[in-house]
C-alpha positions as CSV (number, residue, x, y, z in Angstrom):
1,M,0.0,0.0,0.0
2,S,1.4,3.4,-1.0
3,S,1.8,6.0,1.8
4,D,-0.4,9.0,1.9
5,S,1.7,11.9,0.6
6,T,-0.4,14.4,2.5
7,S,0.2,12.9,5.9
8,P,2.4,15.0,8.2
9,V,6.0,14.0,8.7
10,P,6.7,13.5,12.4
11,R,9.4,15.8,13.9
12,R,12.7,14.2,14.6
13,T,13.5,13.8,18.3
14,R,15.7,16.6,19.5
15,I,18.5,15.7,21.9
16,L,20.7,18.2,23.8
17,I,24.2,17.1,24.8
18,A,26.2,19.1,27.2
19,D,29.7,18.0,28.0
20,D,33.0,19.9,28.2
21,T,34.9,17.0,26.5
22,D,35.0,17.3,22.7
23,S,35.5,13.6,22.1
24,I,32.4,12.6,24.2
25,R,30.2,15.2,22.5
26,A,31.4,13.9,19.1
27,L,30.8,10.3,20.1
28,F,27.2,10.9,21.4
29,D,26.4,13.1,18.4
30,R,27.5,10.4,15.9
31,L,25.6,7.6,17.7
32,L,22.4,9.5,18.1
33,T,22.4,11.2,14.7
34,A,22.8,7.7,13.1
35,D,19.6,6.7,15.0
36,G,17.7,9.6,13.4
37,H,17.8,12.1,16.1
38,D,18.6,15.8,15.8
39,V,21.5,16.6,18.1
40,I,22.4,20.0,19.7
41,S,25.7,20.2,21.5
42,A,26.8,22.5,24.3
43,E,30.3,22.9,25.8
44,D,29.3,24.1,29.3
45,G,26.3,24.7,31.6
46,M,25.4,28.2,30.5
47,E,25.5,27.2,26.9
48,A,23.3,24.2,27.7
49,L,20.7,26.5,29.4
50,D,20.7,28.8,26.4
51,A,20.3,25.9,24.0
52,A,17.4,24.4,26.0
53,Q,15.5,27.7,25.8
54,R,16.2,28.2,22.1
55,F,15.6,24.6,20.8
56,R,13.3,23.0,23.4
57,P,14.9,19.5,23.3
58,D,13.0,16.3,23.9
59,V,15.8,14.8,26.0
60,V,18.8,16.5,27.7
61,L,22.1,14.7,28.5
62,L,24.2,16.5,31.0
63,D,27.7,15.8,32.2
64,V,27.8,16.2,36.0
65,G,31.5,17.4,36.0
66,M,31.4,20.4,33.7
67,P,33.4,23.4,35.1
68,G,31.5,26.4,36.3
69,L,27.8,25.6,36.1
70,D,27.8,21.8,36.5
71,G,25.2,19.3,35.2
72,I,23.3,19.1,38.5
73,E,22.8,22.9,38.7
74,V,21.7,23.0,35.0
75,C,19.2,20.2,35.8
76,R,17.9,22.1,38.8
77,R,17.3,25.2,36.7
78,L,15.7,23.3,33.9
79,K,13.3,21.6,36.2
80,S,12.3,24.9,37.9
81,D,11.3,26.3,34.5
82,P,7.6,25.5,33.9
83,A,8.3,25.2,30.1
84,M,11.0,22.6,30.7
85,R,10.0,20.7,33.9
86,L,8.6,17.7,32.0
87,T,11.6,17.4,29.7
88,P,13.6,14.2,30.6
89,V,17.1,15.0,32.0
90,V,19.8,12.4,32.1
91,L,22.9,13.0,34.2
92,V,26.2,11.4,33.1
93,T,28.3,10.6,36.1
94,G,31.0,8.3,37.4
95,L,29.9,4.8,38.4
96,S,31.0,5.3,42.0
97,D,29.8,8.9,42.5
98,L,26.8,8.1,44.8
99,S,26.8,11.7,46.2
100,D,26.3,13.0,42.6
101,R,23.4,10.7,42.1
102,I,21.7,11.7,45.4
103,R,22.2,15.4,44.5
104,G,20.9,14.7,41.0
105,I,17.7,13.1,42.3
106,E,17.2,16.1,44.5
107,A,17.6,18.3,41.5
108,G,14.9,16.4,39.6
109,A,17.0,14.2,37.3
110,D,15.0,11.5,35.5
111,D,17.8,9.1,34.8
112,F,21.6,8.4,35.1
113,L,24.2,7.1,32.8
114,S,27.5,5.8,34.2
115,K,30.9,6.5,32.7
116,P,32.2,5.0,30.5
117,V,28.8,5.1,28.7
118,H,28.0,2.0,26.6
119,P,26.7,3.0,23.1
120,H,23.7,0.5,23.3
121,E,22.7,1.8,26.7
122,L,22.9,5.4,25.5
123,R,20.7,4.6,22.5
124,A,18.1,2.6,24.6
125,R,17.8,5.3,27.3
126,V,17.3,8.0,24.7
127,V,14.6,6.1,22.8
128,S,12.8,5.2,26.1
129,L,12.9,8.8,27.4
130,S,11.9,10.2,24.0
131,R,8.8,8.0,24.0
132,M,8.0,9.2,27.5
133,K,8.3,12.8,26.3
134,Q,6.0,12.2,23.4
135,L,3.3,10.8,25.7
136,T,3.7,13.8,28.0
137,D,3.4,16.2,25.1
138,A,0.2,14.4,24.0
139,L,-1.3,14.9,27.5
140,D,-0.3,18.5,27.5
141,S,-1.8,19.0,24.0
142,A,-5.1,17.4,25.2
143,E,-5.1,19.7,28.2
144,A,-4.4,22.7,26.0
145,A,-7.3,21.7,23.8
146,F,-9.5,21.7,26.9
147,M,-8.3,25.2,27.8
148,A,-9.1,26.4,24.3
149,L,-12.5,24.8,24.5
150,A,-13.2,26.6,27.8
151,L,-12.3,29.9,26.2
152,T,-14.4,29.2,23.2
153,I,-17.4,28.5,25.4
154,E,-16.7,31.8,27.2
155,A,-16.6,33.6,23.9
156,R,-20.2,32.5,23.2
157,D,-21.3,35.1,25.7
158,P,-19.6,38.4,25.2
159,T,-20.7,39.5,28.7
160,T,-18.4,36.9,30.3
161,N,-15.3,38.1,28.4
162,G,-12.2,37.5,30.7
163,H,-14.2,35.6,33.3
164,C,-12.0,32.5,33.2
165,E,-8.8,34.4,33.4
166,R,-10.0,36.5,36.3
167,L,-11.3,33.5,38.1
168,A,-8.0,31.6,37.7
169,H,-6.1,34.7,38.9
170,H,-8.2,35.4,42.0
171,A,-8.5,31.7,43.0
172,V,-4.7,31.4,43.0
173,V,-4.3,34.6,45.0
174,L,-6.8,33.4,47.5
175,G,-5.1,30.0,47.6
176,Q,-1.7,31.7,48.3
177,S,-3.2,33.8,51.0
178,I,-4.4,30.8,53.0
179,G,-1.1,28.9,52.4
180,L,-2.1,26.2,50.0
181,P,0.8,24.1,48.4
182,A,2.0,24.6,44.8
183,A,0.1,21.6,43.5
184,D,-3.2,23.0,44.8
185,L,-2.4,26.4,43.3
186,H,-1.7,24.8,39.9
187,A,-5.1,23.0,40.2
188,L,-6.8,26.3,41.1
189,H,-5.3,28.0,38.0
190,R,-6.5,25.3,35.7
191,G,-9.8,24.9,37.5
192,G,-10.4,28.6,37.0
193,Y,-10.3,28.2,33.3
194,L,-12.1,24.9,33.1
195,H,-14.8,25.3,35.8
196,D,-17.5,26.0,33.2
197,V,-16.3,23.7,30.4
198,G,-19.5,21.7,30.7
199,K,-21.5,24.6,29.3
200,I,-20.6,23.2,25.9
201,G,-23.8,21.1,26.6
202,V,-26.0,24.1,27.4
203,P,-28.0,25.6,24.4
204,D,-27.5,29.3,23.6
205,S,-31.2,29.8,24.2
206,V,-30.6,29.1,27.9
207,L,-27.0,30.3,28.3
208,L,-27.7,33.7,26.7
209,K,-31.3,34.2,27.9
210,P,-31.9,37.8,28.8
211,G,-34.4,37.1,31.5
212,P,-34.8,34.6,34.5
213,L,-34.6,30.9,33.7
214,T,-37.6,28.7,34.0
215,P,-37.3,25.8,36.4
216,A,-36.7,23.4,33.5
217,E,-34.0,25.7,32.0
218,L,-32.4,26.0,35.4
219,E,-32.2,22.3,35.7
220,L,-30.6,22.1,32.3
221,M,-28.0,24.8,33.3
222,K,-27.2,22.9,36.4
223,H,-26.1,19.8,34.4
224,H,-23.0,21.8,33.2
225,T,-21.0,20.7,36.3
226,E,-21.6,17.0,35.6
227,I,-21.0,17.4,31.8
228,G,-17.7,19.2,32.6
229,D,-16.7,16.4,35.0
230,R,-17.3,13.7,32.4
231,L,-15.3,15.7,29.8
232,C,-12.3,15.9,32.1
233,A,-12.5,12.3,33.3
234,P,-10.4,10.7,30.5
235,L,-7.4,12.9,31.2
236,Q,-5.3,11.7,34.2
237,S,-3.6,15.1,34.2
238,L,-6.9,16.8,35.2
239,R,-7.8,14.5,38.1
240,S,-7.1,17.3,40.6
241,V,-9.2,19.7,38.6
242,R,-12.3,17.5,38.4
243,P,-13.5,18.3,42.0
244,I,-13.5,22.0,41.0
245,V,-15.4,21.5,37.8
246,R,-18.0,19.3,39.5
247,G,-18.2,21.0,42.8
248,H,-17.9,24.8,42.4
249,H,-21.7,25.2,42.8
250,E,-21.9,23.1,45.9
251,R,-22.6,25.0,49.2
252,L,-21.7,24.0,52.7
253,D,-25.4,24.1,53.8
254,G,-26.3,21.5,51.2
255,S,-28.2,23.9,49.0
256,G,-25.8,23.6,46.0
257,Y,-25.6,21.2,43.1
258,P,-25.1,18.7,41.6
259,G,-24.7,16.6,44.8
260,G,-26.2,18.7,47.6
261,L,-22.9,18.2,49.5
262,R,-22.6,19.5,53.0
263,G,-19.7,20.8,55.1
264,D,-16.4,19.1,54.6
265,E,-18.0,17.0,51.8
266,V,-17.4,20.1,49.6
267,P,-13.8,19.9,48.3
268,L,-11.7,22.8,49.5
269,L,-10.6,23.9,46.0
270,A,-14.2,23.8,44.8
271,Q,-15.1,26.1,47.8
272,I,-12.4,28.6,46.8
273,V,-13.5,28.7,43.1
274,G,-17.1,28.9,44.2
275,I,-16.5,32.0,46.3
276,V,-14.5,33.7,43.5
277,D,-17.1,32.7,40.9
278,V,-20.0,34.3,42.8
279,Y,-18.1,37.5,43.2
280,D,-17.0,37.7,39.6
281,A,-20.4,36.9,38.3
282,L,-22.0,39.6,40.4
283,T,-19.5,42.3,39.4
284,S,-19.8,41.4,35.6
285,Q,-22.3,42.2,33.0
286,R,-24.8,39.5,32.4
287,P,-27.6,39.1,29.8
288,Y,-30.2,39.5,32.4
289,R,-28.7,42.4,34.5
290,G,-25.9,44.9,34.7
291,P,-22.8,44.6,36.9
292,L,-23.0,45.2,40.7
293,T,-20.5,47.3,42.5
294,P,-17.7,45.5,44.4
295,D,-19.2,46.6,47.7
296,V,-22.6,45.2,46.9
297,A,-21.0,41.9,45.7
298,A,-19.0,41.7,48.9
299,Q,-22.1,42.2,51.0
300,H,-23.8,39.4,49.1
301,L,-20.9,37.1,49.8
302,L,-21.0,38.0,53.5
303,R,-24.8,37.3,53.7
304,E,-24.3,33.9,52.0
305,M,-21.4,33.2,54.5
306,Q,-23.8,34.1,57.4
307,Q,-26.4,31.7,55.9
308,G,-23.8,28.9,56.1
309,K,-23.2,28.6,52.4
310,F,-19.5,29.6,52.5
311,D,-16.7,29.2,55.1
312,R,-16.1,32.4,56.9
313,R,-12.3,32.0,56.8
314,Y,-12.2,31.8,53.0
315,V,-14.7,34.6,52.3
316,E,-12.9,37.0,54.6
317,A,-9.5,36.0,53.2
318,F,-10.9,36.5,49.7
319,L,-12.2,40.0,50.5
320,D,-8.9,40.8,52.1
321,T,-7.1,40.0,48.8
322,L,-9.5,42.5,47.0
323,R,-8.7,45.5,49.2
324,P,-5.8,46.9,47.1
325,V,-7.7,46.2,43.9
326,A,-10.8,47.9,45.2
327,A,-9.0,51.2,45.9
328,P,-10.6,54.2,44.1
329,S,-7.3,55.1,42.4
330,I,-7.1,51.7,40.7
331,H,-10.8,51.4,39.9
């Protein structure tokens, strides 16, 4: 069967090699180029960091013993960069250098090669890690598609322009103010964008209705939390976001939806996004009303807090984060 001439040609795997020894760089380059990889070489740590930023390699091979900025420090810096943290990094070190391996693990290294490096082992490790990077990229691409879908849904209603971005920002700021760990802040940021992704299943006649919803329309609108949860379910990378998508309309007194959860049954991150969502919805233009002032929206949140719908700690912490923003000179 003849191949389809219109099918895209896959990009060659890009490998970055950093070693201060010319002969080792040349050997690695020759072996990996022969296997069909594109190879970028660097003579020291700073050059390796620059090449990583410019070429976005799929796998990075770092000699631990480079002068100046050694391989372990380069690894640490790469892993602290959000754009590079999922790129596999291999440290090349002496067979007996246990201390280097321990420091390498602490710096985030994904694998080690012992000197002298056997050509077959080098090739096998690079192929394995390249495959892992391709799978990671596929997950990232799927998540990016979900983000784009969320923004597309937001664009259906011109009055919600910027809602997802504001929600993500304020949820993270609130999470920081109450001392949540980095993983939770990351989930809040993604959850802010994806919380209403299930509205893809809500007709425009309901979503954009200029007046109050009928009971049947309201029930239809409420299903967006469950639709969003089902959309996110196949992606393992969104497992920490799903409680936000499903639970941001739950309330501590059991009056929310879709599960009528009470108290601690409502996930913390869903509580945070729920508080921010109410405030942003009240202060934004909607098809059925104009925006409320920040003070009126804050009073509404405080009333719902007193009714037992929201936790006092998180409402007060959220309003505290708004004080600089609400200053007249900034408004």
